[in-house]
mmCIF file of the N, C-alpha and C atoms, coordinates in Angstrom:
data_MODEL
# 
_entry.id   MODEL 
# 
loop_
_atom_site.group_PDB 
_atom_site.id 
_atom_site.type_symbol 
_atom_site.label_atom_id 
_atom_site.label_alt_id 
_atom_site.label_comp_id 
_atom_site.label_asym_id 
_atom_site.label_entity_id 
_atom_site.label_seq_id 
_atom_site.pdbx_PDB_ins_code 
_atom_site.Cartn_x 
_atom_site.Cartn_y 
_atom_site.Cartn_z 
_atom_site.occupancy 
_atom_site.B_iso_or_equiv 
_atom_site.pdbx_formal_charge 
_atom_site.auth_seq_id 
_atom_site.auth_comp_id 
_atom_site.auth_asym_id 
_atom_site.auth_atom_id 
_atom_site.pdbx_PDB_model_num 
ATOM 1   N N  . MET A 1 1  ? 39.074 -18.151 -37.057 1.00 0.00 ? 1  MET A N  1 
ATOM 2   C CA . MET A 1 1  ? 38.170 -17.569 -36.406 1.00 0.00 ? 1  MET A CA 1 
ATOM 3   C C  . MET A 1 1  ? 38.740 -16.151 -35.769 1.00 0.00 ? 1  MET A C  1 
ATOM 4   N N  . ASP A 1 2  ? 38.010 -15.225 -35.363 1.00 0.00 ? 2  ASP A N  1 
ATOM 5   C CA . ASP A 1 2  ? 38.679 -14.067 -34.885 1.00 0.00 ? 2  ASP A CA 1 
ATOM 6   C C  . ASP A 1 2  ? 38.659 -14.082 -33.305 1.00 0.00 ? 2  ASP A C  1 
ATOM 7   N N  . GLY A 1 3  ? 38.788 -15.126 -32.890 1.00 0.00 ? 3  GLY A N  1 
ATOM 8   C CA . GLY A 1 3  ? 38.768 -15.368 -31.122 1.00 0.00 ? 3  GLY A CA 1 
ATOM 9   C C  . GLY A 1 3  ? 37.470 -15.327 -30.495 1.00 0.00 ? 3  GLY A C  1 
ATOM 10  N N  . ILE A 1 4  ? 36.429 -14.797 -31.113 1.00 0.00 ? 4  ILE A N  1 
ATOM 11  C CA . ILE A 1 4  ? 35.153 -14.476 -30.349 1.00 0.00 ? 4  ILE A CA 1 
ATOM 12  C C  . ILE A 1 4  ? 34.209 -15.716 -30.608 1.00 0.00 ? 4  ILE A C  1 
ATOM 13  N N  . GLU A 1 5  ? 33.786 -16.541 -29.714 1.00 0.00 ? 5  GLU A N  1 
ATOM 14  C CA . GLU A 1 5  ? 33.134 -17.759 -29.683 1.00 0.00 ? 5  GLU A CA 1 
ATOM 15  C C  . GLU A 1 5  ? 31.736 -17.168 -29.817 1.00 0.00 ? 5  GLU A C  1 
ATOM 16  N N  . ARG A 1 6  ? 30.970 -18.091 -30.777 1.00 0.00 ? 6  ARG A N  1 
ATOM 17  C CA . ARG A 1 6  ? 29.227 -17.487 -30.844 1.00 0.00 ? 6  ARG A CA 1 
ATOM 18  C C  . ARG A 1 6  ? 28.394 -17.659 -29.562 1.00 0.00 ? 6  ARG A C  1 
ATOM 19  N N  . GLY A 1 7  ? 28.816 -18.551 -28.742 1.00 0.00 ? 7  GLY A N  1 
ATOM 20  C CA . GLY A 1 7  ? 28.218 -18.642 -27.284 1.00 0.00 ? 7  GLY A CA 1 
ATOM 21  C C  . GLY A 1 7  ? 28.233 -17.671 -26.476 1.00 0.00 ? 7  GLY A C  1 
ATOM 22  N N  . TRP A 1 8  ? 29.135 -16.621 -26.689 1.00 0.00 ? 8  TRP A N  1 
ATOM 23  C CA . TRP A 1 8  ? 29.250 -15.508 -25.472 1.00 0.00 ? 8  TRP A CA 1 
ATOM 24  C C  . TRP A 1 8  ? 28.492 -14.291 -26.018 1.00 0.00 ? 8  TRP A C  1 
ATOM 25  N N  . ILE A 1 9  ? 27.507 -13.639 -25.113 1.00 0.00 ? 9  ILE A N  1 
ATOM 26  C CA . ILE A 1 9  ? 26.975 -12.471 -25.413 1.00 0.00 ? 9  ILE A CA 1 
ATOM 27  C C  . ILE A 1 9  ? 27.334 -11.439 -24.280 1.00 0.00 ? 9  ILE A C  1 
ATOM 28  N N  . LEU A 1 10 ? 27.619 -10.363 -25.074 1.00 0.00 ? 10 LEU A N  1 
ATOM 29  C CA . LEU A 1 10 ? 28.127 -9.243  -23.895 1.00 0.00 ? 10 LEU A CA 1 
ATOM 30  C C  . LEU A 1 10 ? 26.981 -8.454  -23.069 1.00 0.00 ? 10 LEU A C  1 
ATOM 31  N N  . ALA A 1 11 ? 27.349 -8.408  -22.004 1.00 0.00 ? 11 ALA A N  1 
ATOM 32  C CA . ALA A 1 11 ? 26.406 -7.916  -21.026 1.00 0.00 ? 11 ALA A CA 1 
ATOM 33  C C  . ALA A 1 11 ? 26.345 -6.540  -20.933 1.00 0.00 ? 11 ALA A C  1 
ATOM 34  N N  . SER A 1 12 ? 25.022 -5.683  -20.660 1.00 0.00 ? 12 SER A N  1 
ATOM 35  C CA . SER A 1 12 ? 24.930 -4.393  -20.558 1.00 0.00 ? 12 SER A CA 1 
ATOM 36  C C  . SER A 1 12 ? 24.763 -3.830  -19.203 1.00 0.00 ? 12 SER A C  1 
ATOM 37  N N  . LYS A 1 13 ? 24.900 -2.729  -18.740 1.00 0.00 ? 13 LYS A N  1 
ATOM 38  C CA . LYS A 1 13 ? 24.900 -2.279  -17.390 1.00 0.00 ? 13 LYS A CA 1 
ATOM 39  C C  . LYS A 1 13 ? 23.491 -2.819  -16.821 1.00 0.00 ? 13 LYS A C  1 
ATOM 40  N N  . ASP A 1 14 ? 22.484 -2.552  -17.662 1.00 0.00 ? 14 ASP A N  1 
ATOM 41  C CA . ASP A 1 14 ? 21.265 -2.830  -17.142 1.00 0.00 ? 14 ASP A CA 1 
ATOM 42  C C  . ASP A 1 14 ? 21.402 -4.655  -16.407 1.00 0.00 ? 14 ASP A C  1 
ATOM 43  N N  . ASP A 1 15 ? 21.957 -5.480  -17.264 1.00 0.00 ? 15 ASP A N  1 
ATOM 44  C CA . ASP A 1 15 ? 22.093 -7.004  -16.877 1.00 0.00 ? 15 ASP A CA 1 
ATOM 45  C C  . ASP A 1 15 ? 23.057 -7.022  -15.894 1.00 0.00 ? 15 ASP A C  1 
ATOM 46  N N  . VAL A 1 16 ? 23.902 -6.134  -15.587 1.00 0.00 ? 16 VAL A N  1 
ATOM 47  C CA . VAL A 1 16 ? 24.928 -6.552  -14.570 1.00 0.00 ? 16 VAL A CA 1 
ATOM 48  C C  . VAL A 1 16 ? 23.994 -6.176  -13.182 1.00 0.00 ? 16 VAL A C  1 
ATOM 49  N N  . ALA A 1 17 ? 23.163 -4.956  -13.186 1.00 0.00 ? 17 ALA A N  1 
ATOM 50  C CA . ALA A 1 17 ? 22.489 -4.665  -12.182 1.00 0.00 ? 17 ALA A CA 1 
ATOM 51  C C  . ALA A 1 17 ? 21.408 -5.439  -11.774 1.00 0.00 ? 17 ALA A C  1 
ATOM 52  N N  . TYR A 1 18 ? 20.768 -6.068  -12.855 1.00 0.00 ? 18 TYR A N  1 
ATOM 53  C CA . TYR A 1 18 ? 19.861 -7.056  -12.651 1.00 0.00 ? 18 TYR A CA 1 
ATOM 54  C C  . TYR A 1 18 ? 20.342 -8.362  -11.910 1.00 0.00 ? 18 TYR A C  1 
ATOM 55  N N  . GLY A 1 19 ? 21.682 -8.737  -12.351 1.00 0.00 ? 19 GLY A N  1 
ATOM 56  C CA . GLY A 1 19 ? 22.299 -9.937  -11.665 1.00 0.00 ? 19 GLY A CA 1 
ATOM 57  C C  . GLY A 1 19 ? 22.323 -9.648  -10.290 1.00 0.00 ? 19 GLY A C  1 
ATOM 58  N N  . VAL A 1 20 ? 23.168 -8.180  -10.005 1.00 0.00 ? 20 VAL A N  1 
ATOM 59  C CA . VAL A 1 20 ? 23.168 -8.080  -8.641  1.00 0.00 ? 20 VAL A CA 1 
ATOM 60  C C  . VAL A 1 20 ? 22.011 -8.097  -7.823  1.00 0.00 ? 20 VAL A C  1 
ATOM 61  N N  . VAL A 1 21 ? 20.773 -7.531  -8.419  1.00 0.00 ? 21 VAL A N  1 
ATOM 62  C CA . VAL A 1 21 ? 19.536 -7.607  -7.648  1.00 0.00 ? 21 VAL A CA 1 
ATOM 63  C C  . VAL A 1 21 ? 19.079 -9.232  -7.445  1.00 0.00 ? 21 VAL A C  1 
ATOM 64  N N  . LEU A 1 22 ? 19.305 -9.994  -8.359  1.00 0.00 ? 22 LEU A N  1 
ATOM 65  C CA . LEU A 1 22 ? 18.908 -11.260 -8.270  1.00 0.00 ? 22 LEU A CA 1 
ATOM 66  C C  . LEU A 1 22 ? 19.694 -11.934 -6.878  1.00 0.00 ? 22 LEU A C  1 
ATOM 67  N N  . PHE A 1 23 ? 20.996 -11.788 -7.313  1.00 0.00 ? 23 PHE A N  1 
ATOM 68  C CA . PHE A 1 23 ? 22.060 -12.245 -6.083  1.00 0.00 ? 23 PHE A CA 1 
ATOM 69  C C  . PHE A 1 23 ? 21.545 -11.756 -4.792  1.00 0.00 ? 23 PHE A C  1 
ATOM 70  N N  . LEU A 1 24 ? 21.144 -10.494 -4.548  1.00 0.00 ? 24 LEU A N  1 
ATOM 71  C CA . LEU A 1 24 ? 20.864 -10.054 -3.167  1.00 0.00 ? 24 LEU A CA 1 
ATOM 72  C C  . LEU A 1 24 ? 19.541 -10.561 -2.822  1.00 0.00 ? 24 LEU A C  1 
ATOM 73  N N  . ARG A 1 25 ? 18.407 -10.792 -3.849  1.00 0.00 ? 25 ARG A N  1 
ATOM 74  C CA . ARG A 1 25 ? 17.217 -11.390 -3.368  1.00 0.00 ? 25 ARG A CA 1 
ATOM 75  C C  . ARG A 1 25 ? 17.634 -12.904 -2.925  1.00 0.00 ? 25 ARG A C  1 
ATOM 76  N N  . MET A 1 26 ? 18.407 -13.465 -3.634  1.00 0.00 ? 26 MET A N  1 
ATOM 77  C CA . MET A 1 26 ? 18.407 -14.951 -3.200  1.00 0.00 ? 26 MET A CA 1 
ATOM 78  C C  . MET A 1 26 ? 19.198 -15.098 -1.883  1.00 0.00 ? 26 MET A C  1 
ATOM 79  N N  . LEU A 1 27 ? 20.019 -13.908 -1.555  1.00 0.00 ? 27 LEU A N  1 
ATOM 80  C CA . LEU A 1 27 ? 20.899 -13.993 -0.275  1.00 0.00 ? 27 LEU A CA 1 
ATOM 81  C C  . LEU A 1 27 ? 19.921 -13.804 0.878   1.00 0.00 ? 27 LEU A C  1 
ATOM 82  N N  . VAL A 1 28 ? 18.969 -12.681 0.526   1.00 0.00 ? 28 VAL A N  1 
ATOM 83  C CA . VAL A 1 28 ? 18.008 -12.091 1.699   1.00 0.00 ? 28 VAL A CA 1 
ATOM 84  C C  . VAL A 1 28 ? 17.071 -13.352 1.687   1.00 0.00 ? 28 VAL A C  1 
ATOM 85  N N  . GLY A 1 29 ? 16.612 -13.779 0.586   1.00 0.00 ? 29 GLY A N  1 
ATOM 86  C CA . GLY A 1 29 ? 15.666 -14.793 0.701   1.00 0.00 ? 29 GLY A CA 1 
ATOM 87  C C  . GLY A 1 29 ? 15.991 -16.025 1.536   1.00 0.00 ? 29 GLY A C  1 
ATOM 88  N N  . SER A 1 30 ? 17.016 -16.536 1.768   1.00 0.00 ? 30 SER A N  1 
ATOM 89  C CA . SER A 1 30 ? 17.328 -17.713 2.628   1.00 0.00 ? 30 SER A CA 1 
ATOM 90  C C  . SER A 1 30 ? 17.592 -17.332 4.200   1.00 0.00 ? 30 SER A C  1 
ATOM 91  N N  . MET A 1 31 ? 17.368 -16.035 4.313   1.00 0.00 ? 31 MET A N  1 
ATOM 92  C CA . MET A 1 31 ? 17.585 -15.389 5.880   1.00 0.00 ? 31 MET A CA 1 
ATOM 93  C C  . MET A 1 31 ? 16.354 -15.653 6.571   1.00 0.00 ? 31 MET A C  1 
ATOM 94  N N  . PRO A 1 32 ? 16.421 -15.812 7.916   1.00 0.00 ? 32 PRO A N  1 
ATOM 95  C CA . PRO A 1 32 ? 15.157 -16.106 8.739   1.00 0.00 ? 32 PRO A CA 1 
ATOM 96  C C  . PRO A 1 32 ? 14.556 -14.605 8.797   1.00 0.00 ? 32 PRO A C  1 
ATOM 97  N N  . ASP A 1 33 ? 13.188 -14.854 9.009   1.00 0.00 ? 33 ASP A N  1 
ATOM 98  C CA . ASP A 1 33 ? 12.419 -13.389 9.086   1.00 0.00 ? 33 ASP A CA 1 
ATOM 99  C C  . ASP A 1 33 ? 12.872 -12.347 10.071  1.00 0.00 ? 33 ASP A C  1 
ATOM 100 N N  . TRP A 1 34 ? 13.261 -12.709 11.133  1.00 0.00 ? 34 TRP A N  1 
ATOM 101 C CA . TRP A 1 34 ? 13.860 -11.726 12.401  1.00 0.00 ? 34 TRP A CA 1 
ATOM 102 C C  . TRP A 1 34 ? 15.178 -10.994 11.812  1.00 0.00 ? 34 TRP A C  1 
ATOM 103 N N  . LEU A 1 35 ? 15.875 -11.721 10.922  1.00 0.00 ? 35 LEU A N  1 
ATOM 104 C CA . LEU A 1 35 ? 17.180 -11.025 10.365  1.00 0.00 ? 35 LEU A CA 1 
ATOM 105 C C  . LEU A 1 35 ? 17.008 -10.194 9.242   1.00 0.00 ? 35 LEU A C  1 
ATOM 106 N N  . LYS A 1 36 ? 15.809 -10.491 8.473   1.00 0.00 ? 36 LYS A N  1 
ATOM 107 C CA . LYS A 1 36 ? 15.549 -9.547  7.231   1.00 0.00 ? 36 LYS A CA 1 
ATOM 108 C C  . LYS A 1 36 ? 14.923 -8.281  7.797   1.00 0.00 ? 36 LYS A C  1 
ATOM 109 N N  . ALA A 1 37 ? 14.131 -8.348  9.141   1.00 0.00 ? 37 ALA A N  1 
ATOM 110 C CA . ALA A 1 37 ? 13.479 -7.187  9.499   1.00 0.00 ? 37 ALA A CA 1 
ATOM 111 C C  . ALA A 1 37 ? 14.734 -6.382  10.302  1.00 0.00 ? 37 ALA A C  1 
ATOM 112 N N  . THR A 1 38 ? 15.619 -6.825  10.827  1.00 0.00 ? 38 THR A N  1 
ATOM 113 C CA . THR A 1 38 ? 16.620 -6.182  11.574  1.00 0.00 ? 38 THR A CA 1 
ATOM 114 C C  . THR A 1 38 ? 17.416 -5.697  10.312  1.00 0.00 ? 38 THR A C  1 
ATOM 115 N N  . LEU A 1 39 ? 17.758 -6.306  9.199   1.00 0.00 ? 39 LEU A N  1 
ATOM 116 C CA . LEU A 1 39 ? 18.687 -5.688  8.020   1.00 0.00 ? 39 LEU A CA 1 
ATOM 117 C C  . LEU A 1 39 ? 17.927 -4.627  7.329   1.00 0.00 ? 39 LEU A C  1 
ATOM 118 N N  . ILE A 1 40 ? 16.532 -4.854  6.966   1.00 0.00 ? 40 ILE A N  1 
ATOM 119 C CA . ILE A 1 40 ? 15.644 -3.860  6.243   1.00 0.00 ? 40 ILE A CA 1 
ATOM 120 C C  . ILE A 1 40 ? 15.584 -2.374  7.377   1.00 0.00 ? 40 ILE A C  1 
ATOM 121 N N  . ALA A 1 41 ? 15.377 -2.674  8.561   1.00 0.00 ? 41 ALA A N  1 
ATOM 122 C CA . ALA A 1 41 ? 15.497 -1.295  9.656   1.00 0.00 ? 41 ALA A CA 1 
ATOM 123 C C  . ALA A 1 41 ? 16.592 -0.753  9.639   1.00 0.00 ? 41 ALA A C  1 
ATOM 124 N N  . THR A 1 42 ? 17.801 -1.469  9.792   1.00 0.00 ? 42 THR A N  1 
ATOM 125 C CA . THR A 1 42 ? 19.079 -0.932  9.663   1.00 0.00 ? 42 THR A CA 1 
ATOM 126 C C  . THR A 1 42 ? 19.265 0.028   8.545   1.00 0.00 ? 42 THR A C  1 
ATOM 127 N N  . VAL A 1 43 ? 19.279 -0.735  7.331   1.00 0.00 ? 43 VAL A N  1 
ATOM 128 C CA . VAL A 1 43 ? 19.196 0.014   5.927   1.00 0.00 ? 43 VAL A CA 1 
ATOM 129 C C  . VAL A 1 43 ? 18.302 1.391   6.102   1.00 0.00 ? 43 VAL A C  1 
ATOM 130 N N  . ALA A 1 44 ? 17.125 1.407   6.347   1.00 0.00 ? 44 ALA A N  1 
ATOM 131 C CA . ALA A 1 44 ? 16.363 2.217   6.307   1.00 0.00 ? 44 ALA A CA 1 
ATOM 132 C C  . ALA A 1 44 ? 16.729 3.416   7.242   1.00 0.00 ? 44 ALA A C  1 
ATOM 133 N N  . GLY A 1 45 ? 17.126 3.018   8.268   1.00 0.00 ? 45 GLY A N  1 
ATOM 134 C CA . GLY A 1 45 ? 17.722 4.209   9.513   1.00 0.00 ? 45 GLY A CA 1 
ATOM 135 C C  . GLY A 1 45 ? 18.931 4.714   9.037   1.00 0.00 ? 45 GLY A C  1 
ATOM 136 N N  . LEU A 1 46 ? 19.756 4.131   8.083   1.00 0.00 ? 46 LEU A N  1 
ATOM 137 C CA . LEU A 1 46 ? 21.061 4.770   7.755   1.00 0.00 ? 46 LEU A CA 1 
ATOM 138 C C  . LEU A 1 46 ? 20.751 5.637   6.405   1.00 0.00 ? 46 LEU A C  1 
ATOM 139 N N  . LEU A 1 47 ? 19.562 5.119   5.741   1.00 0.00 ? 47 LEU A N  1 
ATOM 140 C CA . LEU A 1 47 ? 19.302 6.175   4.441   1.00 0.00 ? 47 LEU A CA 1 
ATOM 141 C C  . LEU A 1 47 ? 18.686 7.363   5.003   1.00 0.00 ? 47 LEU A C  1 
ATOM 142 N N  . LEU A 1 48 ? 17.678 7.384   6.058   1.00 0.00 ? 48 LEU A N  1 
ATOM 143 C CA . LEU A 1 48 ? 17.148 8.345   6.754   1.00 0.00 ? 48 LEU A CA 1 
ATOM 144 C C  . LEU A 1 48 ? 18.104 9.301   7.440   1.00 0.00 ? 48 LEU A C  1 
ATOM 145 N N  . TRP A 1 49 ? 19.103 8.757   8.057   1.00 0.00 ? 49 TRP A N  1 
ATOM 146 C CA . TRP A 1 49 ? 20.077 9.606   8.674   1.00 0.00 ? 49 TRP A CA 1 
ATOM 147 C C  . TRP A 1 49 ? 20.752 10.227  7.823   1.00 0.00 ? 49 TRP A C  1 
ATOM 148 N N  . SER A 1 50 ? 21.294 9.681   6.573   1.00 0.00 ? 50 SER A N  1 
ATOM 149 C CA . SER A 1 50 ? 22.162 9.908   5.394   1.00 0.00 ? 50 SER A CA 1 
ATOM 150 C C  . SER A 1 50 ? 21.422 11.336  4.772   1.00 0.00 ? 50 SER A C  1 
ATOM 151 N N  . ALA A 1 51 ? 20.141 11.234  4.749   1.00 0.00 ? 51 ALA A N  1 
ATOM 152 C CA . ALA A 1 51 ? 19.318 12.364  4.079   1.00 0.00 ? 51 ALA A CA 1 
ATOM 153 C C  . ALA A 1 51 ? 19.010 13.278  4.928   1.00 0.00 ? 51 ALA A C  1 
ATOM 154 N N  . VAL A 1 52 ? 18.905 13.316  6.420   1.00 0.00 ? 52 VAL A N  1 
ATOM 155 C CA . VAL A 1 52 ? 18.797 14.256  7.443   1.00 0.00 ? 52 VAL A CA 1 
ATOM 156 C C  . VAL A 1 52 ? 20.034 15.192  7.241   1.00 0.00 ? 52 VAL A C  1 
ATOM 157 N N  . ARG A 1 53 ? 21.347 14.321  7.384   1.00 0.00 ? 53 ARG A N  1 
ATOM 158 C CA . ARG A 1 53 ? 22.484 15.012  7.416   1.00 0.00 ? 53 ARG A CA 1 
ATOM 159 C C  . ARG A 1 53 ? 22.838 15.948  6.182   1.00 0.00 ? 53 ARG A C  1 
ATOM 160 N N  . ARG A 1 54 ? 22.520 15.295  5.020   1.00 0.00 ? 54 ARG A N  1 
ATOM 161 C CA . ARG A 1 54 ? 22.518 15.955  3.889   1.00 0.00 ? 54 ARG A CA 1 
ATOM 162 C C  . ARG A 1 54 ? 21.866 17.377  3.708   1.00 0.00 ? 54 ARG A C  1 
ATOM 163 N N  . LEU A 1 55 ? 20.318 17.229  4.165   1.00 0.00 ? 55 LEU A N  1 
ATOM 164 C CA . LEU A 1 55 ? 19.706 18.422  4.151   1.00 0.00 ? 55 LEU A CA 1 
ATOM 165 C C  . LEU A 1 55 ? 20.049 19.435  5.267   1.00 0.00 ? 55 LEU A C  1 
ATOM 166 N N  . ARG A 1 56 ? 20.652 18.881  6.284   1.00 0.00 ? 56 ARG A N  1 
ATOM 167 C CA . ARG A 1 56 ? 21.165 19.929  7.240   1.00 0.00 ? 56 ARG A CA 1 
ATOM 168 C C  . ARG A 1 56 ? 22.303 20.394  6.640   1.00 0.00 ? 56 ARG A C  1 
ATOM 169 N N  . ARG A 1 57 ? 23.205 19.958  5.907   1.00 0.00 ? 57 ARG A N  1 
ATOM 170 C CA . ARG A 1 57 ? 24.312 20.553  5.330   1.00 0.00 ? 57 ARG A CA 1 
ATOM 171 C C  . ARG A 1 57 ? 24.092 21.435  4.284   1.00 0.00 ? 57 ARG A C  1 
ATOM 172 N N  . ARG A 1 58 ? 22.956 20.903  3.529   1.00 0.00 ? 58 ARG A N  1 
ATOM 173 C CA . ARG A 1 58 ? 22.581 22.228  2.577   1.00 0.00 ? 58 ARG A CA 1 
ATOM 174 C C  . ARG A 1 58 ? 21.876 23.079  2.973   1.00 0.00 ? 58 ARG A C  1 
ATOM 175 N N  . ARG A 1 59 ? 21.262 23.269  4.020   1.00 0.00 ? 59 ARG A N  1 
ATOM 176 C CA . ARG A 1 59 ? 20.496 24.223  4.759   1.00 0.00 ? 59 ARG A CA 1 
ATOM 177 C C  . ARG A 1 59 ? 21.770 25.273  5.148   1.00 0.00 ? 59 ARG A C  1 
ATOM 178 N N  . ALA A 1 60 ? 22.626 24.596  5.788   1.00 0.00 ? 60 ALA A N  1 
ATOM 179 C CA . ALA A 1 60 ? 23.853 25.574  6.160   1.00 0.00 ? 60 ALA A CA 1 
ATOM 180 C C  . ALA A 1 60 ? 24.505 26.318  5.546   1.00 0.00 ? 60 ALA A C  1 
ATOM 181 N N  . THR A 1 61 ? 24.705 25.703  4.046   1.00 0.00 ? 61 THR A N  1 
ATOM 182 C CA . THR A 1 61 ? 25.614 26.658  3.320   1.00 0.00 ? 61 THR A CA 1 
ATOM 183 C C  . THR A 1 61 ? 24.685 27.487  2.810   1.00 0.00 ? 61 THR A C  1 
ATOM 184 N N  . VAL A 1 62 ? 23.252 27.382  2.727   1.00 0.00 ? 62 VAL A N  1 
ATOM 185 C CA . VAL A 1 62 ? 22.484 28.535  2.073   1.00 0.00 ? 62 VAL A CA 1 
ATOM 186 C C  . VAL A 1 62 ? 22.496 29.822  2.775   1.00 0.00 ? 62 VAL A C  1 
ATOM 187 N N  . ARG A 1 63 ? 22.578 29.643  4.160   1.00 0.00 ? 63 ARG A N  1 
ATOM 188 C CA . ARG A 1 63 ? 22.509 30.754  4.948   1.00 0.00 ? 63 ARG A CA 1 
ATOM 189 C C  . ARG A 1 63 ? 23.885 31.689  4.741   1.00 0.00 ? 63 ARG A C  1 
# 
């Protein structure tokens, strides 16, 4: 044989992303509700802060 077993399937980029999402979903699913809410609020706040900072920087370069 050429060293490749028939049971192996190559994963695409989408399969890897799907696997990561499933892992995170399993990880978050086992957390208590108060921790989920805290985590979601923190991530949302960081995303909002990053977006505002990017917009301010973008407006400053236009002037």
